[in-house]
ZALO-98509 format. One line per 10 residues: number of its first residue (from 1); for each residue x, y, z of N, C-alpha, C. Coordinates in pm, whole numbers. Atoms other than C-alpha are relative to their C-alpha. Layout:
NUM	X Y Z X Y Z X Y Z | ...
! end
This chain:
1	-131 18 -58 1562 1126 -5991 67 -119 -67 | -67 116 60 1822 898 -6143 -6 -121 93 | 13 124 -78 1796 538 -6034 120 -22 90 | -119 23 -82 2154 526 -5907 -3 87 125 | 11 -86 -118 2092 822 -5674 -103 -56 98 | 103 58 -86 1774 662 -5540 51 -125 71 | -53 121 -62 1949 331 -5479 108 33 103 | -103 -41 -97 2240 506 -5305 -63 54 127 | 68 -53 -117 2008 697 -5075 -73 -111 77 | 67 112 -64 1812 379 -5006 98 -84 81
11	-102 76 -70 2129 192 -4911 51 76 122 | -45 -82 -112 2245 479 -4691 -103 0 113 | 105 4 -103 1910 489 -4511 -6 -136 68 | -1 134 -60 1923 111 -4458 115 -19 96 | -115 11 -90 2271 130 -4308 -20 82 127 | 24 -83 -117 2172 414 -4077 -101 -67 93 | 101 67 -83 1863 227 -3957 60 -123 68 | -57 122 -56 2062 -94 -3904 93 28 117 | -96 -28 -105 2324 72 -3687 -55 90 111 | 51 -94 -100 2114 334 -3503 -114 -58 83
21	115 55 -72 1803 136 -3408 46 -88 115 | -45 73 -120 1850 7 -3052 -65 -137 11 | 63 132 -5 1616 -288 -3111 78 -104 -78 | -85 91 76 1875 -440 -3346 131 -14 76 | -122 20 -79 2146 -589 -3126 58 -138 -32 | -67 125 31 2401 -864 -3180 55 0 -141 | -70 1 129 2630 -943 -3467 -87 -57 -111 | 75 67 107 2403 -1181 -3661 -127 76 -37 | 121 -78 31 2087 -972 -3627 37 128 -74 | -43 -120 71 2278 -660 -3732 40 -33 -143
31	-39 40 136 2426 -844 -4031 -123 -28 -86 | 124 30 71 2083 -975 -4132 -77 129 -29 | 70 -126 19 1934 -627 -4084 65 82 -112 | -68 -73 107 2200 -473 -4310 -40 -56 -136 | 35 64 127 2125 -724 -4585 -145 31 -38 | 142 -20 28 1747 -691 -4556 -33 148 -24 | 33 -142 11 1736 -312 -4506 65 67 -120 | -60 -55 122 1962 -252 -4807 -59 -64 -125 | 49 72 117 1803 -510 -5038 -147 30 -31 | 144 -14 28 1423 -484 -5001 -40 142 -39
41	35 -134 49 1392 -103 -5018 63 31 -137 | -62 -20 132 1636 -105 -5312 -80 -66 -110 | 86 66 99 1417 -356 -5493 -129 79 -19 | 119 -84 12 1118 -133 -5417 26 123 -86 | -37 -115 82 1299 167 -5568 10 -42 -147 | -15 48 138 1387 -36 -5877 -137 -28 -62 | 134 29 51 1028 -159 -5914 -80 128 -23 | 66 -129 19 896 194 -5866 49 70 -125 | -55 -61 121 1129 313 -6141 -51 -70 -126 | 54 75 115 1012 36 -6376 -145 42 -26
51	140 -41 16 648 129 -6311 -7 144 -49 | -3 -139 45 733 499 -6355 25 10 -150 | -31 -4 143 886 438 -6697 -113 -57 -84 | 108 63 74 591 223 -6801 -123 90 -6 | 125 -74 -12 313 459 -6687 16 149 -31 | -22 -144 14 470 807 -6720 -41 49 -139 | 39 -53 131 316 1020 -6997 121 59 -73 | -109 -55 81 537 1135 -7283 7 152 11 | 4 -146 -8 427 1497 -7253 -112 43 94 | 101 -57 -88 236 1710 -7006 -25 143 -48
61	36 -132 48 51 2017 -7128 -80 72 106 | 75 -81 -95 -84 2300 -6918 79 123 37 | -71 -119 -47 25 2603 -6725 136 -40 56 | -135 27 -48 379 2633 -6599 -2 -71 135 | 9 64 -131 280 2540 -6244 -43 -145 -9 | 47 139 16 96 2227 -6356 109 -87 -58 | -108 78 61 390 2115 -6570 110 -27 102 | -103 19 -104 639 2170 -6285 -45 -101 103 | 53 95 -97 414 1982 -6044 0 -142 -55 | 2 134 62 374 1691 -6286 142 -55 -15
71	-138 47 15 749 1674 -6355 59 -42 135 | -50 37 -133 830 1672 -5982 -65 -130 48 | 69 123 -38 567 1403 -5923 65 -121 -65 | -54 116 71 708 1172 -6190 148 -20 27 | -143 15 -29 1068 1240 -6088 25 -68 134 | -30 42 -137 1033 1148 -5720 -98 -104 55 | 99 76 -75 708 989 -5607 -4 -150 -28 | 6 146 18 706 643 -5775 114 -74 70 | -112 64 -68 1054 561 -5642 -18 7 151 | 21 -13 -144 964 693 -5297 -105 -98 49
81	103 96 -40 648 481 -5283 58 -141 1 | -64 130 2 850 175 -5385 97 -18 115 | -92 7 -114 1114 256 -5122 -75 -22 129 | 78 11 -123 851 296 -4851 -61 -139 15 | 55 136 -5 682 -34 -4938 110 -102 29 | -113 88 -27 1022 -208 -4944 50 13 143 | -42 -21 -139 1115 -52 -4608 -98 -67 96 | 99 65 -87 789 -169 -4450 12 -151 -6 | -20 144 12 848 -519 -4587 126 -45 75 | -125 33 -70 1205 -517 -4450 -19 5 151
91	23 -10 -145 1095 -399 -4106 -92 -111 48 | 85 114 -37 821 -661 -4104 76 -131 2 | -83 121 3 1072 -931 -4199 88 -9 124 | -86 -2 -119 1297 -824 -3912 -79 -4 130 | 84 1 -119 1004 -813 -3671 3 131 77 | -4 -132 -65 1043 -442 -3597 -126 75 -35 | 125 -72 20 707 -277 -3556 12 134 69 | -2 -137 -46 662 98 -3505 8 16 143
! end
């Protein structure tokens, strides 16, 4: 997935969480939550993309199903893992536990 699309979705998810979660109340906590929930997962997506470009193989050989599976893995999963780690760090920073 392109990095700009991943960062846009990450920012959208952060804004939705900041405004929908009932545990976040008050102007300053909501403002802080917007900053944290848009920044840390975005940094995780960026770091996941950097690691993806560094580790991703140049070519994948095999059957059609294996090639499609490998391409989907490298297109989505590293950024998603970075987003998830960034989201958990953001929620931990805000003191919001499951």
